[in-house]
NUKOL-127522 format. One line per field, with one value per residue (C-alpha): residue number from 1; chain; residue in three letters; x, y, z. Coordinates in steps of 0.02 Angstrom, whole numbers, padded with zeros to 5 digits. Layout:
i: NUM,...
ch: A,...
aa: ALA,...
X: X,...
Y: Y,...
Z: Z,...
This chain:
i: 1,2,3,4,5,6,7,8,9,10,11,12,13,14,15,16,17,18,19,20,21,22,23,24,25,26,27,28,29,30,31,32,33,34,35,36,37,38,39,40,41,42,43,44,45,46,47,48,49,50,51,52,53,54,55,56,57,58,59,60,61,62,63,64,65,66,67,68,69,70,71,72,73,74,75,76,77,78,79,80,81,82,83,84,85,86,87,88,89,90,91,92,93,94,95,96,97,98,99,100,101,102,103,104,105,106,107,108,109,110,111,112,113,114,115,116,117,118,119,120,121,122,123,124,125,126,127,128,129,130,131,132,133,134,135,136,137,138,139,140,141,142,143,144,145,146,147,148,149,150,151,152,153,154,155,156,157,158,159,160,161,162,163,164,165,166,167,168,169,170,171,172,173,174,175,176,177,178,179,180,181,182,183,184,185,186,187,188,189,190,191,192,193,194,195,196,197,198,199,200,201,202,203,204,205,206,207,208,209,210,211,212,213,214,215,216,217,218,219,220,221,222,223,224,225,226,227,228,229,230,231,232,233,234,235,236,237,238,239,240,241,242,243,244,245,246,247,248,249,250,251,252,253,254,255,256,257,258,259,260,261,262,263,264,265,266,267,268,269,270,271,272,273,274,275,276,277,278,279,280,281,282,283,284,285,286,287,288,289,290,291,292,293,294,295,296,297,298,299,300,301,302,303,304,305,306,307,308,309,310,311,312,313,314,315,316,317,318,319,320,321,322,323,324,325,326,327,328,329,330,331,332,333,334,335,336,337,338,339,340,341,342,343,344,345,346,347,348,349,350,351,352,353,354,355,356,357,358,359,360,361,362,363,364,365,366,367,368,369,370,371,372,373,374,375,376,377,378,379,380,381,382,383,384,385,386,387,388,389,390,391,392,393,394,395,396,397,398,399,400,401,402,403,404,405,406,407,408,409,410,411,412,413,414,415,416,417,418,419,420,421,422,423,424,425,426,427,428,429,430,431,432,433,434,435,436,437,438,439,440,441,442,443,444,445,446,447,448,449,450,451,452,453,454,455,456,457,458,459,460,461,462,463,464,465,466,467,468,469,470,471,472,473,474,475,476,477,478,479,480,481,482,483,484,485,486,487,488,489,490,491,492,493,494,495,496,497,498,499,500,501,502,503,504,505,506,507,508,509,510,511,512,513,514,515,516,517,518,519,520,521,522,523,524,525,526,527,528,529,530,531,532,533,534,535,536,537,538,539,540,541,542,543,544,545,546,547,548,549,550,551,552,553,554,555,556,557,558,559,560,561,562,563,564,565,566,567,568,569,570,571,572,573,574,575,576,577,578,579,580,581,582,583,584,585
ch: A,A,A,A,A,A,A,A,A,A,A,A,A,A,A,A,A,A,A,A,A,A,A,A,A,A,A,A,A,A,A,A,A,A,A,A,A,A,A,A,A,A,A,A,A,A,A,A,A,A,A,A,A,A,A,A,A,A,A,A,A,A,A,A,A,A,A,A,A,A,A,A,A,A,A,A,A,A,A,A,A,A,A,A,A,A,A,A,A,A,A,A,A,A,A,A,A,A,A,A,A,A,A,A,A,A,A,A,A,A,A,A,A,A,A,A,A,A,A,A,A,A,A,A,A,A,A,A,A,A,A,A,A,A,A,A,A,A,A,A,A,A,A,A,A,A,A,A,A,A,A,A,A,A,A,A,A,A,A,A,A,A,A,A,A,A,A,A,A,A,A,A,A,A,A,A,A,A,A,A,A,A,A,A,A,A,A,A,A,A,A,A,A,A,A,A,A,A,A,A,A,A,A,A,A,A,A,A,A,A,A,A,A,A,A,A,A,A,A,A,A,A,A,A,A,A,A,A,A,A,A,A,A,A,A,A,A,A,A,A,A,A,A,A,A,A,A,A,A,A,A,A,A,A,A,A,A,A,A,A,A,A,A,A,A,A,A,A,A,A,A,A,A,A,A,A,A,A,A,A,A,A,A,A,A,A,A,A,A,A,A,A,A,A,A,A,A,A,A,A,A,A,A,A,A,A,A,A,A,A,A,A,A,A,A,A,A,A,A,A,A,A,A,A,A,A,A,A,A,A,A,A,A,A,A,A,A,A,A,A,A,A,A,A,A,A,A,A,A,A,A,A,A,A,A,A,A,A,A,A,A,A,A,A,A,A,A,A,A,A,A,A,A,A,A,A,A,A,A,A,A,A,A,A,A,A,A,A,A,A,A,A,A,A,A,A,A,A,A,A,A,A,A,A,A,A,A,A,A,A,A,A,A,A,A,A,A,A,A,A,A,A,A,A,A,A,A,A,A,A,A,A,A,A,A,A,A,A,A,A,A,A,A,A,A,A,A,A,A,A,A,A,A,A,A,A,A,A,A,A,A,A,A,A,A,A,A,A,A,A,A,A,A,A,A,A,A,A,A,A,A,A,A,A,A,A,A,A,A,A,A,A,A,A,A,A,A,A,A,A,A,A,A,A,A,A,A,A,A,A,A,A,A,A,A,A,A,A,A,A,A,A,A,A,A,A,A,A,A,A,A,A,A,A,A,A,A,A,A,A,A,A,A,A,A,A,A,A,A,A,A,A,A,A,A,A,A,A,A,A,A,A,A,A,A,A,A,A,A,A,A,A,A,A,A,A,A,A,A,A,A,A,A,A,A
aa: MET,SER,GLY,ASP,ARG,PRO,SER,LEU,VAL,ILE,VAL,GLY,ALA,GLY,PRO,ARG,GLY,THR,GLY,PHE,LEU,GLU,ARG,ILE,ALA,ALA,ASN,ALA,PRO,ALA,LEU,TYR,ALA,GLY,SER,GLU,LEU,ASP,VAL,HIS,LEU,VAL,ASP,PRO,TYR,PRO,PRO,GLY,ALA,GLY,ARG,ILE,TRP,ARG,GLN,ALA,GLN,SER,PRO,LEU,LEU,LEU,MET,ASN,SER,HIS,ALA,GLU,ASP,VAL,THR,MET,PHE,THR,ASP,GLU,THR,VAL,THR,MET,GLN,GLY,PRO,VAL,ARG,GLU,GLY,PRO,THR,LEU,HIS,GLU,TRP,ALA,GLY,VAL,ASP,GLY,ARG,LEU,PHE,ALA,GLU,ARG,GLN,ARG,GLN,GLY,ALA,TYR,LEU,ARG,TRP,VAL,TYR,GLU,GLN,ALA,VAL,ALA,ALA,LEU,PRO,PRO,GLY,ILE,ARG,VAL,HIS,HIS,HIS,PRO,ARG,PHE,ALA,VAL,ARG,VAL,ASP,GLY,PRO,ARG,GLU,GLY,ARG,GLN,ARG,VAL,TRP,LEU,GLU,GLY,ARG,ALA,GLU,PRO,LEU,THR,ALA,ASP,LEU,VAL,VAL,LEU,THR,LEU,GLY,HIS,LEU,ASP,ALA,GLU,LEU,ASP,GLY,GLU,GLN,ARG,ALA,LEU,ALA,SER,TYR,ALA,ARG,ALA,HIS,GLY,LEU,VAL,HIS,LEU,PRO,PRO,ASP,PHE,THR,ALA,ASP,SER,ASP,LEU,SER,PRO,LEU,LYS,ALA,GLY,GLU,PRO,VAL,LEU,VAL,ARG,GLY,PHE,GLY,LEU,ALA,PHE,VAL,ASP,LEU,MET,ALA,LEU,LEU,THR,GLU,GLY,ARG,GLY,GLY,ARG,TYR,GLU,GLY,ASP,THR,TYR,VAL,PRO,SER,GLY,ARG,GLU,PRO,VAL,LEU,TYR,VAL,GLY,SER,ARG,ARG,GLY,VAL,PRO,TYR,HIS,SER,LYS,LEU,GLY,TYR,GLY,TRP,THR,GLY,GLU,ARG,PRO,PRO,LEU,PRO,ARG,PHE,PHE,GLY,PRO,ALA,GLU,VAL,ASP,ALA,LEU,LEU,ALA,ARG,PRO,GLU,ARG,LEU,ASP,PHE,ARG,ARG,ASP,VAL,TRP,PRO,LEU,VAL,GLU,LYS,GLU,LEU,GLY,PHE,ALA,HIS,TYR,HIS,ARG,LEU,PHE,THR,ALA,HIS,PRO,GLY,ARG,THR,THR,VAL,ALA,TRP,ARG,ASP,PHE,GLU,GLU,LYS,TYR,ALA,VAL,ALA,ASP,ALA,ALA,SER,MET,PRO,ALA,LEU,VAL,SER,ALA,ALA,VAL,PRO,ASP,PRO,ALA,ASP,ARG,LEU,ASP,LEU,SER,ALA,LEU,ASP,ARG,PRO,LEU,ASP,GLY,VAL,ARG,HIS,ALA,SER,PHE,ASP,ASP,LEU,GLN,ASP,GLY,LEU,ARG,ARG,TYR,ILE,GLU,ALA,ASP,LEU,THR,ARG,ARG,HIS,ASP,PRO,ALA,HIS,SER,PRO,ASP,LEU,ALA,VAL,PHE,LEU,GLY,LEU,LEU,SER,VAL,TYR,GLY,GLN,LEU,VAL,ARG,LEU,GLY,ASP,ILE,GLY,PRO,TRP,TRP,HIS,GLY,PHE,PHE,SER,HIS,LEU,ALA,SER,GLY,PRO,PRO,GLY,PRO,ARG,LEU,ARG,GLN,MET,LEU,ALA,LEU,SER,ARG,ALA,GLY,VAL,LEU,ARG,PHE,LEU,GLY,ALA,ASP,MET,THR,VAL,THR,THR,GLU,ASP,GLY,VAL,PHE,ARG,ALA,SER,SER,GLY,THR,VAL,PRO,GLY,ALA,PHE,VAL,GLU,ALA,ARG,ALA,LEU,VAL,GLU,ALA,ARG,LEU,PRO,HIS,PRO,THR,VAL,GLU,ARG,THR,ARG,ASP,ARG,LEU,LEU,ARG,GLU,LEU,HIS,ALA,ASP,GLY,ALA,ALA,ALA,THR,GLY,GLU,GLY,LEU,LEU,ALA,VAL,ASP,PRO,ALA,ASP,GLY,ARG,VAL,LEU,ASP,ARG,SER,GLY,ARG,PRO,HIS,PRO,ARG,ARG,PHE,ALA,LEU,GLY,PRO,HIS,THR,ASP,ALA,ARG,GLY,SER,GLY,ALA,PHE,THR,ARG,PRO,ARG,THR,GLY,GLY,PRO,ALA,PHE,ARG,GLN,ASN,ASP,ALA,ALA,ALA,ARG,ALA,ALA,LEU,THR,VAL,LEU,ARG,GLY,ARG,SER,THR,THR,LEU
X: -05944,-05831,-05680,-05580,-05599,-05471,-05551,-05521,-05610,-05623,-05679,-05757,-05859,-05857,-05758,-05589,-05651,-05738,-05580,-05481,-05611,-05602,-05414,-05444,-05558,-05432,-05284,-05368,-05369,-05178,-05140,-05284,-05360,-05462,-05454,-05593,-05605,-05732,-05727,-05819,-05864,-05902,-05992,-06160,-06183,-06220,-06074,-06001,-06064,-06027,-06071,-06017,-06093,-06247,-06403,-06504,-06453,-06516,-06516,-06452,-06281,-06170,-06006,-05859,-05789,-05851,-05934,-05803,-05665,-05728,-05679,-05664,-05569,-05386,-05308,-05138,-05069,-05073,-04903,-04946,-04913,-05094,-05198,-05287,-05475,-05552,-05729,-05841,-05820,-05968,-06029,-06014,-06105,-06244,-06262,-06243,-06144,-05961,-05953,-06098,-06070,-06179,-06281,-06196,-06345,-06300,-06119,-06183,-06279,-06122,-06019,-06150,-06140,-05949,-05961,-06083,-05968,-05819,-05917,-05976,-05796,-05732,-05687,-05821,-05732,-05732,-05890,-05932,-06032,-06089,-06108,-06205,-06122,-05977,-05815,-05755,-05595,-05463,-05355,-05254,-05072,-04954,-04929,-05104,-05283,-05359,-05525,-05635,-05767,-05929,-06047,-06197,-06126,-06060,-05944,-05804,-05764,-05604,-05488,-05323,-05303,-05388,-05392,-05448,-05525,-05612,-05632,-05674,-05696,-05776,-05666,-05683,-05688,-05521,-05492,-05564,-05718,-05751,-05743,-05862,-05983,-05980,-06013,-06156,-06238,-06218,-06296,-06427,-06330,-06313,-06142,-06121,-05945,-05852,-05955,-06006,-06139,-06268,-06267,-06284,-06449,-06477,-06650,-06587,-06531,-06685,-06757,-06692,-06567,-06380,-06270,-06081,-05998,-05813,-05750,-05767,-05730,-05838,-05925,-05987,-06052,-06157,-06218,-06264,-06368,-06461,-06505,-06565,-06636,-06657,-06777,-06879,-06780,-06750,-06642,-06714,-06565,-06437,-06566,-06605,-06786,-06791,-06924,-06913,-06852,-06666,-06549,-06422,-06252,-06096,-05950,-05763,-05608,-05419,-05412,-05580,-05625,-05707,-05599,-05556,-05689,-05676,-05606,-05742,-05652,-05556,-05379,-05322,-05149,-04984,-04978,-04833,-04709,-04732,-04650,-04504,-04431,-04524,-04527,-04470,-04286,-04317,-04428,-04294,-04167,-04284,-04317,-04130,-04099,-04057,-04142,-04330,-04402,-04477,-04607,-04588,-04397,-04359,-04508,-04601,-04461,-04467,-04657,-04658,-04535,-04638,-04798,-04709,-04642,-04818,-04885,-04751,-04742,-04925,-04908,-04760,-04828,-05012,-05002,-04831,-04890,-04891,-04707,-04548,-04430,-04438,-04490,-04328,-04226,-04339,-04342,-04152,-04138,-04287,-04205,-04054,-04140,-04153,-04276,-04172,-04153,-04324,-04425,-04310,-04311,-04502,-04526,-04415,-04500,-04682,-04731,-04907,-04909,-05076,-04984,-04857,-04885,-04898,-04939,-04936,-05067,-05174,-05163,-05192,-05280,-05336,-05163,-05137,-05316,-05412,-05589,-05664,-05826,-05909,-06021,-05867,-05801,-05960,-05930,-05745,-05770,-05907,-05785,-05653,-05774,-05833,-05653,-05611,-05762,-05719,-05538,-05573,-05695,-05586,-05467,-05360,-05297,-05264,-05099,-05216,-05268,-05085,-05054,-05200,-05117,-04956,-05045,-05109,-04934,-04860,-04991,-04946,-04764,-04802,-04894,-04724,-04666,-04802,-04855,-04807,-04916,-05084,-05031,-05013,-05183,-05267,-05171,-05214,-05398,-05407,-05327,-05383,-05536,-05651,-05838,-05916,-05942,-06131,-06105,-06001,-06134,-06258,-06146,-06152,-06342,-06359,-06242,-06344,-06502,-06428,-06438,-06248,-06125,-05935,-05825,-05650,-05484,-05406,-05577,-05580,-05723,-05736,-05872,-05931,-06091,-06183,-06155,-06026,-05926,-05834,-05701,-05570,-05408,-05489,-05604,-05503,-05602,-05770,-05864,-06027,-06124,-06237,-06317,-06267,-06098,-06066,-05893,-05908,-05770,-05742,-05670,-05483,-05470,-05303,-05281,-05293,-05450,-05546,-05717,-05682,-05653,-05562,-05432,-05409,-05382,-05268,-05156,-05165,-05111,-04952,-04993,-04884,-04946,-04864,-04840,-05004,-05093,-05112,-05096,-04922,-04917,-04786,-04787,-04752,-04915,-05010,-04966,-04993,-04829,-04793,-04695,-04530,-04570,-04613,-04755,-04894,-04905,-05095,-05159,-05169,-05241,-05283,-05357,-05363,-05334,-05159,-04998,-05013,-05169,-05187,-05302,-05476,-05551,-05592,-05461,-05467,-05452,-05277,-05185,-05095,-05203,-05093,-05244,-05260,-05076,-05093,-05250,-05166,-05009,-05110,-05227,-05082,-04993,-05154,-05189,-05011,-05029,-05202,-05140,-05011,-05149,-05260,-05123,-05102,-05284
Y: 08354,08433,08328,08486,08565,08520,08407,08349,08201,08193,08022,08047,08203,08193,08307,08270,08296,08454,08516,08484,08577,08724,08733,08727,08877,08968,08941,08955,09146,09147,08985,08961,09131,09149,08965,08838,08675,08538,08466,08300,08242,08056,07994,07906,08007,08193,08313,08388,08262,08103,07936,07955,08127,08114,08190,08030,07946,07934,08097,07992,07981,08123,08199,08156,08333,08493,08604,08738,08614,08577,08683,08658,08821,08868,08999,09080,08928,08818,08807,08813,08910,08948,09090,09077,09084,09086,09033,08986,08836,08720,08808,08981,08925,08832,08959,08827,08814,08784,08642,08549,08377,08407,08278,08207,08268,08447,08418,08351,08513,08614,08511,08537,08725,08720,08627,08755,08896,08813,08793,08974,09033,08950,09066,09079,08960,08813,08708,08569,08414,08286,08105,08005,07840,07731,07744,07567,07587,07710,07676,07771,07802,07885,08035,08041,08074,07956,07866,07848,07713,07732,07596,07585,07701,07638,07782,07837,08011,08071,08168,08258,08221,08105,08137,07998,08065,07903,07923,07770,07611,07441,07286,07104,06990,06925,06741,06746,06845,06725,06577,06662,06709,06531,06459,06581,06527,06344,06361,06496,06628,06816,06883,07068,07101,07268,07405,07587,07567,07680,07559,07399,07304,07283,07206,07026,07076,07027,07098,07021,06907,06913,06992,06980,07142,07147,07326,07463,07618,07741,07611,07531,07698,07714,07535,07565,07719,07635,07480,07575,07749,07697,07562,07673,07673,07837,07913,07994,08078,07941,07802,07709,07659,07513,07496,07307,07299,07304,07155,07128,07188,07095,07205,07174,07218,07210,07342,07297,07478,07618,07755,07891,08024,08185,08322,08428,08595,08720,08784,08931,09005,08967,08832,08708,08764,08622,08540,08520,08344,08284,08417,08443,08417,08250,08193,08246,08140,07989,08007,08016,07844,07714,07571,07542,07629,07529,07637,07570,07568,07725,07842,07804,07860,08033,08037,07981,08118,08248,08199,08197,08371,08436,08353,08415,08589,08610,08529,08637,08801,08784,08675,08713,08665,08483,08485,08496,08593,08740,08709,08777,08653,08507,08553,08558,08383,08316,08370,08256,08113,07945,07803,07732,07894,07970,07876,07934,08114,08118,08030,08156,08306,08247,08166,08106,07960,08024,08177,08074,08028,07839,07810,07621,07625,07746,07631,07465,07501,07320,07242,07130,07157,06998,06969,06810,06828,06935,07005,07070,07146,07250,07343,07365,07433,07551,07622,07640,07735,07846,07889,07927,08041,08133,08162,08213,08347,08419,08560,08515,08379,08500,08412,08289,08428,08472,08291,08305,08457,08357,08216,08337,08407,08233,08182,08332,08272,08087,08121,08149,07973,07887,07712,07693,07541,07527,07538,07727,07763,07651,07729,07905,07864,07782,07930,08079,08030,07953,07982,08136,08124,08104,07945,07868,07916,07827,07673,07677,07692,07548,07443,07474,07430,07265,07309,07322,07196,07210,07063,07131,07140,07026,06965,06809,06732,06547,06442,06292,06191,06293,06462,06600,06594,06746,06750,06871,06879,06986,06846,06685,06528,06615,06634,06699,06615,06699,06671,06843,06927,07107,07167,07347,07430,07508,07396,07405,07397,07364,07393,07204,07180,07341,07321,07476,07404,07558,07554,07366,07371,07521,07419,07268,07381,07434,07564,07537,07491,07503,07359,07405,07400,07587,07667,07743,07926,08062,08158,08320,08329,08164,08090,07901,07804,07648,07500,07578,07738,07844,07969,07958,08122,08117,08026,08095,08023,08104,08034,07884,07755,07830,07828,08018,07999,08106,08097,08037,08189,08354,08491,08601,08787,08860,08695,08700,08559,08437,08392,08574,08578,08418,08479,08643,08560,08437,08572,08684,08539,08492,08669,08686,08530,08583,08757,08677,08575,08728,08828,08690,08693
Z: -05148,-05277,-05316,-05350,-05178,-05044,-04916,-04738,-04658,-04468,-04407,-04236,-04196,-04007,-03890,-03970,-04147,-04091,-04006,-04165,-04268,-04147,-04177,-04366,-04345,-04234,-04351,-04521,-04532,-04524,-04615,-04736,-04769,-04929,-04976,-04993,-04896,-04865,-04689,-04672,-04496,-04490,-04334,-04310,-04150,-04133,-04169,-04012,-03886,-03983,-03907,-03726,-03696,-03806,-03730,-03759,-03596,-03418,-03318,-03171,-03254,-03194,-03244,-03136,-03133,-03055,-03185,-03153,-03197,-03373,-03522,-03709,-03735,-03733,-03620,-03593,-03500,-03657,-03742,-03927,-04086,-04127,-04055,-03888,-03904,-03733,-03696,-03550,-03438,-03419,-03263,-03343,-03499,-03406,-03265,-03130,-02969,-03010,-02883,-02964,-03038,-03189,-03284,-03438,-03536,-03488,-03539,-03705,-03733,-03692,-03815,-03951,-03921,-03930,-04095,-04164,-04110,-04196,-04357,-04350,-04325,-04484,-04629,-04766,-04885,-04762,-04761,-04636,-04681,-04552,-04606,-04472,-04514,-04459,-04556,-04595,-04695,-04752,-04903,-05032,-05077,-04954,-05067,-05142,-05093,-04966,-04976,-04823,-04842,-04743,-04685,-04800,-04933,-05099,-05141,-05023,-04964,-05045,-04933,-04940,-04755,-04631,-04443,-04325,-04164,-04119,-03931,-03824,-03924,-03901,-03896,-03942,-03790,-03727,-03688,-03512,-03567,-03710,-03590,-03467,-03606,-03673,-03500,-03475,-03639,-03597,-03424,-03451,-03352,-03378,-03424,-03465,-03531,-03517,-03597,-03585,-03450,-03534,-03682,-03580,-03577,-03390,-03404,-03377,-03200,-03101,-02941,-02781,-02868,-02828,-02961,-02956,-03011,-03051,-03053,-02922,-03025,-03118,-03226,-03065,-03003,-03161,-03144,-02963,-03007,-03150,-03048,-02894,-02925,-03106,-03046,-02934,-02772,-02680,-02546,-02391,-02311,-02276,-02296,-02456,-02482,-02605,-02739,-02731,-02912,-02871,-02884,-02744,-02804,-02742,-02794,-02789,-02887,-02884,-02747,-02670,-02632,-02731,-02806,-02680,-02662,-02758,-02648,-02570,-02549,-02655,-02654,-02548,-02523,-02606,-02738,-02745,-02879,-03003,-03093,-02974,-02989,-03144,-03278,-03458,-03418,-03333,-03478,-03603,-03508,-03509,-03695,-03729,-03652,-03783,-03691,-03677,-03525,-03383,-03296,-03119,-03128,-03227,-03214,-03053,-02934,-03014,-03007,-02826,-02777,-02871,-02783,-02616,-02648,-02684,-02526,-02407,-02482,-02436,-02265,-02214,-02284,-02237,-02080,-02004,-01829,-01884,-01932,-01827,-01944,-02062,-02241,-02311,-02209,-02254,-02438,-02448,-02375,-02475,-02638,-02611,-02518,-02603,-02575,-02433,-02334,-02368,-02233,-02092,-02156,-02163,-01995,-01906,-01984,-01985,-01818,-01863,-01987,-02051,-02118,-02215,-02396,-02421,-02603,-02585,-02447,-02549,-02699,-02609,-02443,-02415,-02435,-02284,-02222,-02183,-02121,-02051,-02150,-02281,-02143,-02052,-02213,-02236,-02073,-02110,-02284,-02229,-02101,-02238,-02353,-02211,-02165,-02346,-02362,-02201,-02250,-02429,-02373,-02233,-02285,-02134,-02252,-02396,-02441,-02527,-02646,-02675,-02725,-02846,-02925,-02931,-03022,-03153,-03177,-03193,-03321,-03428,-03432,-03456,-03619,-03699,-03654,-03756,-03705,-03521,-03488,-03399,-03216,-03208,-03284,-03156,-03013,-03072,-03089,-02918,-02832,-02935,-03037,-02909,-02886,-02807,-02620,-02636,-02736,-02597,-02471,-02582,-02578,-02388,-02389,-02512,-02407,-02250,-02348,-02403,-02588,-02602,-02531,-02535,-02587,-02555,-02647,-02778,-02830,-02937,-03033,-03073,-03153,-03053,-03034,-03165,-03082,-03065,-02903,-02833,-02697,-02636,-02542,-02408,-02346,-02368,-02401,-02426,-02589,-02661,-02801,-02928,-03097,-03161,-03183,-03238,-03289,-03232,-03329,-03498,-03633,-03660,-03849,-03929,-04115,-04136,-04029,-04061,-04139,-04243,-04417,-04480,-04343,-04351,-04540,-04526,-04413,-04528,-04671,-04581,-04448,-04295,-04122,-03952,-03831,-03747,-03915,-03941,-04112,-04125,-04177,-04198,-04033,-04126,-04225,-04212,-04381,-04386,-04386,-04486,-04418,-04473,-04377,-04530,-04506,-04634,-04730,-04742,-04587,-04410,-04249,-04082,-03922,-03806,-03944,-03973,-03872,-03854,-03747,-03594,-03445,-03485,-03400,-03481,-03468,-03314,-03348,-03338,-03322,-03489,-03562,-03662,-03770,-03823,-03869,-03971,-04059,-04105,-04173,-04277,-04343,-04395,-04481,-04571,-04629,-04693,-04800,-04860,-04904,-05018,-05099,-05124,-05212,-05343,-05399
């Protein structure tokens, strides 16, 4: 590498790093034409796919989005200064059915192609170098060139700018996990802490033995697939035929139910005009408040009203026979209703309770539900899953899809508020980012086969008599014992507990963190902030480890993707700085 050429180091070459590189390529002709630049991608995993989407993983692991809902390319709905460069969605590129839930391997191939297209689109003077290593430290003066130290390499990369697109990170165990791991070692038990399931060693989970699983989201779905079909079992229609190599999975969580099924139909007719009650003006007003925002007190009422508006707009316009008044009359009263008057307004206008939006019931369906035994719970939870599958695949309940569109709109606005705490992200995932319908039907088949057993809500795990013991609030007084426990969820790394040395040392050196432990960045362009709120002139960060994170899912076409807007702003800011550097050589 020539020390005289301007240089940019991107740490993390997965989807976010690839998206940032695509925006460099899109903006360089206008902002960096005729100049030279070395771009160094640092990631031990393949560029494009990165760790999570790498092709070297089981073909049983699927995407959680329809292939038609996955794009890496901008369109006219994205509010940004840079040029739009459209490209194919996953289903267009792969030539598959748009409603397919594709294998992650296929998505990895798509991401590799997007990366190659971005590199090919760079002007001739910009060269890309991939370093298949971990970056372990960044140092250097605020106003001078930065040094990026790589694992196993004596000399650092020197950089005019550093961009951290680290993606999902591992975390050190918290206090409870350390205690469980210590107990497991002392008593010869198996304890698998939070991890990306494809990287977990599942071999200690033995055939026929009970395994406690805490977590009922997407990590559990992956675990379920790898321990059943992955061990030779198969489905014959709605029946699971075991191989005899499966453990018996006892699964519970805070909610005690799986995430709601993906919707099994598309949109037709008029879309709700969103945003309506939670848009840019409302976010501006929240940001202008001098006091610290409390999400449930200050933000949630606006979100709840927005989601209700989406729901009832669809109900009244697409299913007017299930309402008692005209939409225009209802909308006028809905706009001025408060939390106290809303229930009476909705009850009078929407006779069937099943047509009313109850976000609390959707979020916590087992609240107040009690069963006398775990055997009774199995029947009850199978009925719940069956009802969820039926509803989510019936367009007669299309207000559910309107709420989904409302959730996407809300997420786009919430990005501007930064760190809003963990509750919203869990709520969004439970309602909008659940498994495909076929996965829930597999859960039902596994339950009937006795391979999967449900534990209920508010699951707790204790250590007694040399084993793990699980109980729940849904079946008071009952418990299940096992010699194996799996924490089926992704790690939640804070800047203090992340296993990423670079990020941890960056924080120790003065980079600011939010209350939730996210790296604080300037919302305008992603520059890393110090503890006094100053943006670093040469360090940027994008992605889920920052307080500008968006939804964990890929961007759906023509939804204005906040990640695209962030990538474009950061790329333009970076090119502007680099252009100044190139003119001084």
